[in-house]
N, C-alpha and C positions, 0 to 999 in steps of 0.2 A: 777162689774163691769161693765161700758160701755165704750167702743172705739167710740164718733162721729165722722164723716168725713164729717155730710148727714145734721145737723140740722132741720130745719123746726117743722114742724108736729112732723116725726119718737122720733126728741130732746125731743118734747112736753113730748109725750106718757114715752116717755125712762124714764124723770126725775120724772114722777109721780110712773115706776113702781120700780124707785129705792129701796134698803132694806136699811135701818138703815146704814151707818158710809158707806152706799156704796161711789166707785172714779170713778168718771167720767175725762176723758182720750179726750180733744178737740184738733184737730187739723184740722178741716175746716168747712164750711158751703155749700155742693157742692149746697143746695136745695136753697141758697140763689145766685147762680152765673148765673142764668139767669137772675135775674132782673124783676121776674114776681111780683111786688108789695114785703110788706112786708110779712117778716116769721113771725107764729106765735112765740111769745116770752116762753122758759122753765117756769115751775111753782117752780119760785124761792123759793116760799112759802114750798116745798118738800126739797129745799134745807138744808132749815134753820131745820125745824122740823126733818129728816131726818138724819143732820148732815152729808151731804155731801161734799166731796173733791172735788173738781172741777180743774182740772191744764190745763194751752194749753201748747200747746208747734209746734215745728218746726220740720222737718226728720233732720236741719241742727245742733240742739243742740248736736245733737252725730255724727257730722261729721268725727271724730275722730277712729270712730270703724268699719266706713264702709269697709275699706281693709278688713278687718277680718272679717265683715261679707259676702262681695261680695265673700272672696275664701271659705269661710262655705257657702251660696248658690250655687254657681258654683258646689260643691262638689257633693251636692243631686241633683244639676238637668243631674249632668253625669250620678250617679246612676241610674235614674227614679224615686225619691224619691220626688220630686219639680216638679208640673205642671202648667202647668197656661192655663187661655185660655183670647183670646181678639179679639173684635168686630173689623173690619179692614175696613175701609171705602176708597175704591183709590180714586186716582187724588187731586190733591191739587183744582181741582177746585168745589171737594166739601166737602170744609173743611166745608162749614156750615151746610151739614148734617151731620160731626163729632162729632162739637157742639153740635149739638141738641140732637143726640143721648147721648151724657155725660151729656149733665145738662136735660136731660127729663130722666134719668134713661131707655134706651132702650137698653146698650151694658151689654156684659156679660166679667166679666173681664177689663181689659185694655179696651179702647178707643184709635184707634192708627189711621194714615192718611196715607196709603202707598203716598209717589213720586217716581215716579219712577217704573220700572221693580227691583225686585232683582236676576235677571241671573247674 
């Protein structure tokens, strides 16, 4: 199983490394968001030879499950079993830095831009 939200060269390598009858879930192409030329395409011959299943999806395909997920995740977070990391850029004037960090793969976890004080 391969979950792809990157695209580009990583996607290409993943298609080549898939096992026969592997499954691929496509939900994004962050490697293409920066608009830096055309991204390399996956080897679709591998999809044929290996009989891969490729499905695109969006998070809102399952929006009806969100309240259940939210309650479940909040419980795990409050128990200390769910942790997260975030890269925070401070100030709207630095939004370009936030976007460049995200599209350049420089962030760890969520990429956030903090606007205003949290006090």
